[in-house]
C-alpha positions as CSV (number, residue, x, y, z in Angstrom):
1,M,265.9,77.6,150.8
2,N,269.0,78.3,152.9
3,Q,270.6,80.5,150.2
4,Q,269.1,83.6,148.6
5,Q,268.5,83.4,144.9
6,K,268.7,86.7,143.0
7,S,266.2,87.3,140.3
8,K,265.0,90.0,137.9
9,L,261.3,90.6,137.6
10,G,259.9,93.4,135.4
11,G,263.1,95.6,136.0
12,R,262.8,95.1,139.8
13,R,265.7,94.0,141.9
14,A,264.5,91.2,144.2
15,F,265.4,88.1,146.1
16,M,263.6,84.8,146.6
17,K,263.9,83.3,150.1
18,N,261.9,80.4,151.6
19,G,259.4,80.7,148.7
20,T,259.0,84.4,149.3
21,L,260.1,87.1,146.9
22,I,261.5,90.1,148.8
23,L,263.2,93.3,147.9
24,S,266.9,93.7,148.4
25,A,268.2,96.1,151.0
26,A,269.3,98.4,148.3
27,A,265.7,98.8,147.1
28,A,263.4,101.4,148.4
29,A,261.2,100.4,151.3
30,P,257.7,99.3,150.2
31,A,254.9,101.9,150.3
32,T,252.1,101.4,152.7
33,L,249.5,98.9,151.7
34,L,246.5,101.3,151.4
35,A,246.4,105.0,150.5
36,A,244.5,105.6,153.7
37,D,247.4,104.4,155.8
38,K,249.9,106.8,154.2
39,P,250.8,109.9,156.3
40,A,250.2,113.3,154.7
41,D,253.2,114.8,152.9
42,K,252.1,118.3,153.8
43,P,250.3,119.9,156.8
44,A,246.5,119.6,156.8
45,D,246.0,123.2,156.0
46,K,248.1,122.9,152.9
47,P,247.1,119.7,151.2
48,A,249.3,118.4,148.3
49,D,247.8,118.8,144.9
50,K,246.7,115.6,143.3
51,P,244.6,114.8,140.2
52,A,241.1,113.6,140.8
53,D,241.8,110.3,139.0
54,K,245.0,109.5,140.9
55,P,245.0,105.8,141.8
56,A,244.0,105.1,145.4
57,G,245.0,101.5,145.5
58,V,242.9,98.4,146.3
59,R,243.1,95.3,148.4
60,V,241.9,92.0,146.8
61,A,241.4,88.6,148.4
62,L,242.2,85.7,146.0
63,V,241.4,82.0,146.1
64,T,241.5,79.3,143.4
65,D,240.6,75.7,142.6
66,L,238.4,75.0,145.7
67,H,236.8,72.0,143.8
68,Y,234.2,71.6,146.5
69,A,232.2,68.4,146.3
70,D,230.5,66.1,148.7
71,K,232.5,63.0,147.8
72,P,235.6,61.0,149.0
73,P,239.1,62.3,148.2
74,G,240.5,61.7,144.7
75,G,244.3,61.4,144.9
76,S,245.6,64.5,146.6
77,R,242.3,66.4,146.2
78,H,240.3,66.5,149.4
79,Y,236.9,67.9,148.2
80,R,235.0,68.0,151.5
81,K,237.9,69.6,153.3
82,T,237.5,72.7,151.2
83,L,234.7,74.0,153.5
84,G,237.0,74.1,156.5
85,K,239.8,75.6,154.5
86,L,237.5,78.3,153.2
87,D,236.4,79.1,156.7
88,E,240.1,79.7,157.7
89,A,240.6,82.0,154.8
90,A,237.4,83.9,155.6
91,K,238.5,84.6,159.1
92,Q,241.9,85.9,157.8
93,F,240.2,88.0,155.2
94,E,237.9,89.4,157.9
95,Q,240.9,90.8,159.7
96,E,242.5,92.1,156.5
97,Q,239.4,93.8,155.1
98,P,239.8,93.4,151.4
99,Q,237.7,95.6,149.1
100,M,236.9,92.7,146.8
101,L,237.1,88.9,146.5
102,V,238.0,87.0,143.4
103,E,238.0,83.2,142.9
104,L,240.0,82.1,139.9
105,G,237.9,79.1,138.8
106,D,236.9,75.6,139.7
107,L,234.9,76.6,142.7
108,I,233.2,73.2,142.5
109,D,234.2,69.8,141.2
110,A,232.5,67.8,138.5
111,A,229.3,65.9,139.2
112,D,227.2,63.3,137.4
113,S,224.0,65.3,137.3
114,V,222.9,68.9,137.1
115,E,221.1,68.6,140.5
116,T,224.2,67.3,142.2
117,E,226.5,69.9,140.7
118,S,224.0,72.7,141.6
119,R,224.0,71.4,145.2
120,Y,227.8,71.6,145.3
121,L,227.6,75.2,144.1
122,Q,224.9,76.2,146.6
123,T,226.9,74.7,149.5
124,I,230.2,76.3,148.8
125,N,228.9,79.6,147.6
126,R,227.0,80.2,150.8
127,P,230.1,80.8,152.9
128,F,232.1,82.2,150.0
129,S,229.5,84.9,149.3
130,A,229.5,85.9,152.9
131,I,233.1,87.0,152.8
132,C,232.7,90.1,150.7
133,K,230.0,91.9,148.8
134,D,232.2,92.8,145.8
135,R,232.8,89.3,144.4
136,H,234.0,88.1,141.1
137,Y,233.9,84.5,139.7
138,V,236.2,83.3,137.0
139,L,234.8,80.2,135.2
140,G,236.9,77.1,135.4
141,N,236.4,73.9,133.4
142,H,234.9,72.0,136.5
143,C,232.4,74.9,137.1
144,V,230.7,74.0,133.8
145,D,231.5,70.3,133.5
146,T,227.8,69.6,133.9
147,L,226.2,73.0,134.4
148,K,225.7,75.5,131.6
149,K,227.4,78.8,132.0
150,E,224.2,80.6,132.5
151,E,223.2,78.2,135.2
152,F,226.5,78.7,137.1
153,L,226.4,82.5,136.7
154,G,222.7,82.7,137.7
155,A,223.4,80.8,140.9
156,V,226.2,83.2,141.9
157,E,224.4,86.3,140.6
158,Q,227.1,87.3,138.1
159,P,225.7,88.6,134.7
160,K,228.7,87.8,132.5
161,S,231.5,85.3,132.2
162,Y,234.0,87.9,130.9
163,Y,234.0,91.6,131.6
164,S,236.0,94.4,133.0
165,F,235.6,97.0,135.8
166,D,237.6,99.7,137.6
167,R,238.4,99.9,141.3
168,G,240.7,102.3,143.1
169,G,242.1,103.9,139.9
170,F,243.0,100.5,138.4
171,H,241.4,98.4,135.6
172,F,240.5,94.7,136.2
173,I,239.7,92.2,133.5
174,V,238.0,88.8,134.0
175,L,238.5,86.3,131.2
176,D,236.6,83.2,130.2
177,S,238.6,80.4,128.4
178,C,236.0,77.7,128.8
179,F,235.4,77.4,125.0
180,R,236.3,74.6,122.6
181,S,238.4,75.2,119.5
182,D,235.2,75.5,117.4
183,G,234.0,78.3,119.7
184,Q,231.3,76.3,121.5
185,P,231.1,77.0,125.2
186,Y,231.8,74.2,127.7
187,Q,228.6,72.6,129.2
188,R,227.0,69.3,129.9
189,K,230.4,67.3,129.5
190,N,230.8,68.4,125.8
191,F,234.5,69.2,126.0
192,K,238.0,68.0,126.7
193,W,239.7,70.0,129.5
194,T,242.8,70.4,127.4
195,D,240.9,72.2,124.7
196,A,240.7,75.7,126.3
197,N,240.3,78.8,124.0
198,I,239.4,82.4,124.0
199,P,237.0,82.7,121.1
200,A,236.9,85.4,118.4
201,A,234.1,87.4,120.0
202,E,235.9,87.6,123.3
203,L,239.2,88.5,121.6
204,E,237.4,91.3,119.8
205,W,235.9,92.6,123.0
206,L,239.3,92.3,124.8
207,A,241.1,94.3,122.1
208,A,238.5,97.1,122.4
209,D,238.6,97.1,126.2
210,L,242.4,97.4,126.3
211,K,242.4,100.1,123.6
212,S,239.8,102.2,125.5
213,N,241.6,101.9,128.9
214,D,244.5,104.0,130.1
215,K,244.7,102.7,133.7
216,P,247.1,100.1,135.1
217,T,245.5,96.8,134.5
218,I,245.3,93.4,136.2
219,V,243.9,90.3,134.6
220,F,242.1,87.3,136.2
221,A,242.0,83.9,134.4
222,H,241.6,80.2,135.1
223,Q,243.4,78.3,132.4
224,R,247.0,79.5,132.1
225,L,248.0,82.2,129.6
226,D,251.8,81.6,130.0
227,V,252.3,77.9,129.0
228,S,251.8,75.8,125.9
229,N,251.1,72.5,127.7
230,H,247.8,70.9,128.6
231,H,247.1,73.6,131.2
232,G,247.4,76.5,128.7
233,V,244.9,78.3,126.7
234,K,245.6,77.3,123.1
235,N,245.6,80.8,121.6
236,N,247.3,82.4,124.6
237,A,250.2,83.8,122.5
238,A,247.7,86.1,120.8
239,V,246.3,87.2,124.1
240,R,249.7,87.9,125.6
241,Q,250.5,90.0,122.5
242,M,247.4,92.1,123.1
243,F,248.5,92.6,126.7
244,E,252.0,93.7,125.7
245,D,250.7,96.0,123.0
246,S,248.4,97.8,125.4
247,G,251.3,98.8,127.6
248,N,249.1,98.8,130.7
249,V,248.9,95.2,131.9
250,L,250.8,94.7,135.1
251,A,250.0,91.1,136.0
252,V,247.9,88.1,135.3
253,F,246.6,85.9,138.1
254,Q,245.5,82.4,137.2
255,G,244.9,78.9,138.6
256,H,244.2,75.5,137.0
257,S,247.6,73.8,137.5
258,H,247.3,73.8,141.3
259,R,250.8,74.9,142.1
260,N,253.0,78.0,142.7
261,E,254.5,79.2,139.5
262,L,255.7,82.6,138.4
263,K,256.8,83.7,134.9
264,E,257.6,87.1,133.4
265,I,256.8,87.5,129.7
266,G,257.0,90.8,127.9
267,G,257.4,92.7,131.2
268,I,254.1,91.2,132.6
269,H,253.9,88.9,135.6
270,Y,252.0,85.7,135.2
271,C,251.3,84.3,138.7
272,T,249.8,80.9,139.1
273,L,248.3,80.3,142.6
274,V,248.1,77.1,144.6
275,A,244.8,75.2,144.7
276,M,242.9,75.2,148.0
277,V,241.7,71.6,147.4
278,E,245.1,70.0,147.5
279,G,245.9,68.0,150.7
280,G,243.7,66.9,153.6
281,E,245.1,69.1,156.4
282,Q,244.7,72.8,157.2
283,A,248.5,73.1,156.7
284,T,248.0,72.4,153.0
285,N,245.6,75.3,152.6
286,A,246.3,78.2,150.2
287,Y,244.8,81.6,149.8
288,T,246.1,85.1,148.9
289,L,245.9,88.8,149.6
290,L,246.8,91.2,146.8
291,D,247.6,94.8,147.6
292,V,247.6,97.0,144.6
293,Q,249.3,100.1,145.8
294,P,248.8,103.6,144.3
295,D,252.2,103.6,142.6
296,S,251.4,100.2,140.9
297,T,253.5,98.2,143.3
298,L,251.9,94.8,143.8
299,K,252.3,93.0,147.1
300,I,251.1,89.4,147.1
301,T,250.8,87.9,150.6
302,G,250.4,84.2,150.5
303,F,249.0,82.1,153.3
304,R,249.9,78.5,154.1
305,K,251.2,76.9,150.9
306,Q,250.9,80.0,148.7
307,N,254.1,81.9,147.9
308,S,254.4,85.7,148.6
309,Y,255.9,88.2,146.2
310,L,256.6,91.9,145.9
311,W,256.8,93.7,142.5
312,E,257.7,97.3,142.2
313,P,257.1,99.2,138.9
314,Q,260.0,99.9,136.6
315,A,261.9,103.1,137.1
């Protein structure tokens, strides 16, 4: 874009330029990315008082929709190229040193047999798991097209498909929307990809988790929680209301529709990331670095096709 476009996001004054959201000159300069990089406010012999639970911040590597498969391209999806694209992302992440790694679903593409899909998963998870010890896998519909959830989770050594955890003074939630409207989990080609739902038991768990938490919160999902079309979770309005009622959710990061998109609903950012599988060249790659800063500023650094954003907390 040759002309800056002014926008409002969560009470922040910002500009969009060349696909990147940047603060205006009138806004305060962004804080340093990690607490360890911030100079001391007082001399070493007189340290500033700070609560023991003050957020320290955390750096997160994000990828989505790798769709790895050993098969020819399908339209714009180049399944075999994912390995090379992931290698590029891994080298960048090695320089950036994230504390954790999250993939937002569809790590593999569908296969005709359990054996073939298991082989796809083993092949792509080998380099993926080498990037970072602290890893989190969001289930996508292709992850469990043929496999059962327990088979996928067992292969990547993750006990649950939905759960929460704390890092750096922040709360993180991983959701699983791979359920049919009748509550049955996706598996063995028993579903339509447009029928994505968060079932009653998971909603009950989510309500209790949000109620018990007082930390700033970030949510990871695959199917989208901000749209009512085929890419959206059918009961996402109820989920969004829970987020808004909690008063702690800063942002939701999601995949599934393969393109850059950003919405703000109820003061919460819903950020859809670009799929790694799209396109046959390295220039079409997409991966992301998320810096969650101690003051709840979120800096999203996008690589290749992924947009970048900067969101400051409301005054």
